[in-house]
N, C-alpha and C positions, 0 to 999 in steps of 0.2 A: 354112543354119545361123544369118544373119544374121535371115530372115524369123523365122522361132519368137521371137530375140533382141528383134525390133519388136514383137511381139505380145504377149510376156510384159511387154515394158515398157508398152506399153498397156494391158492385162488391169489390172498394178499401178497405173498409173494411177486408171484408174476404180477402183477398187476403195478406193483412199487417198481419193478426193476425196469417194466416198459417205459411208466412213468418216466423215471432216470433216466434211460436213454430215451426219449425223446428229446425230454428238455438238453440234455447233453448234445444232443444234433443241434436242437433251434440255436444253444448259445454257439456251437461251431460254427452255424450258415451265417448268423448275425454281430459275431464280434471283430470282423472285419470292418463293416457296415460300421459298426456303431464307433471305432476307433477314428473311421475314415468320417465322419460327422465331428464329434472332437474337435478332431484338427479342424474340420471347415471352419467349425465356430470360432477358435483361436485365430485362424488366417484373417476370418473377418471383422474382429476386434483390432488386430492387431493395425490392418489395413484401415480400420477407420478411424485410427488417431494420428494418424500418418498424412503425410502427402504424397500424391503417387509414386508409387512403384515398380521395379520390374523385376524387383529380385522372389524367390520360395524365402520368405522372412522366416518360416517356420525354421529353417534350417540355418538358419544367418544369426546365432546368437555366442553369447559367452554367458558364462556365470559366475558372479562374483560374491564374496563373502560379507558382509558389510559392519559384522556386530555379532554381538550374542543375544538370546532372551533372556528373559530371569530364572529357566531351567542354565544356562548356560550351553545351552544349542547352539550351533551356527544361522545365523540369518541370511539367505540367499537371497539374491536379488538375478532372475534370467533376463539379458537384455538382450534385444531381438533388432537387429539393424536392416531399417529398406534401404533400399540405395535403387538410385538410377542410374541408370549407363556404368554401372561399376562401381559409383559414389554412394558415400552413405548420402543420405538428406535428412537422414532423423532415425532415432532409436526411440525403442517402444517396450514400456514394463510395467507389469502391475505391481498393486501396490495394497498393504493392508491397514485399515485402522481401526481398531479396535471401539474406537469412541463414537459412533453411534449409537443413536437412542436406542436402538434394539440388538446390537449387539455390532459382529464387523462389517464393513464396509469392504467392498474389495473394489478399487478401479483398474482400470487399467491404463496409463496414458503416453502421450507421445510427447519428443521434446527434439525441436529443430538441434542443429547444428552449432547455433549460436545462442542454445539453453532458454530457447520461447518453448511456450505449450501448442503443440501444434493440435492436439486432442485429447482428448478425456471420455472415455466409456466407462457404465459402471456393470461391474462384472458379476457381483452377488450384493444381495441386502435383502434385509427383513426390516425393513421401516414401514412407519404405520402408513395405509393407503389412503390415498387423498389428504396427506400431510409430508410426512417423512420422504415420500418413497417420489415427491417433485424434485429431487438429484434426477430424474432418469429421464424430465425434460431436455430435451437434444437444445431446444433454447437456452435453459439454465447450466447447462455443460459446456456452450460454446461459448462462456461469459471469460472462460480461460484460452480460449484461443491465446498467442501472442503475446503471454502474460511472460515475463522469467522474474529471476528473485527481485531485479530493482526499479523495475518500471510498474510497480502496483503497490497499494497497501495490500496485504494479506490476510484479512478477516473481510467477514459479514460487516454489514454497512452497522450492523446494531453494536458492534464494534470499535468503530470507527474505518472501518474497511470500505473496500470495491465493488465486493460481491453480495446477490441478493440473499436474503434470508425467507422463508417462508412464514406466515401467519399462522401461529400456532407451533411453527416446530424449526424449531433455532440453533438447536441441536446436532441435528444433521447436518443441514448446512456448512455448519461451521466445521465439523468433523471433516468432510469431504475439501475446503477450501484449504485446513491443516495438513492434509495426506497428501493436495496435489505440491504443496506448496515441499513438504519431507520427503517429495520423490525428483522436486529440481534439486532441491539440496543434494538428493544422492546421487544425482545425476551430475551433479558440479565436480563431486566430491571425487567421482569415477573416472571423469572425459575432462572436466573441466570446461568451460565454453569453447565452440569451434574445433575439438577434436573428437572424433568418432573410432 
């Protein structure tokens, strides 16, 4: 009986070691490809919110501390600069609002040198399918283009503003509108209008 148990332990040990080595090999083979896919997705998002650019945007950035969270940790924003012929034509950054109906909504937004929104993408959200997730519709996100801090009332129509809300889902668009406005305020505080 102990001989069979010993054989079983040895076989199980060999199988586990082989599986671990195989998984490590697969990880080594795929980690660079996975990292590159993540980088390309980020570049697509950054490019989607900016006017045409000709630089490697993911390598042209600066990070700033814009405040402290409730626990006293630094709140950091990484600004990516889109350039055309060496001149900054827009700045892109992501911003998270905790005010979505189902939790955090992460947006990527682009801002022109004159302080107007050049584009908004939704990076991450958990809103209700068919209701709050309508923030993913390009037509709705395009409502932000060309808007600055002073040329629009930053609220949904239900609250007297200029942005559409959705039937049965006002909280989500309200949160995104507020987040984009906050993003513009952060941009203005960091760069001012016309500075990059």
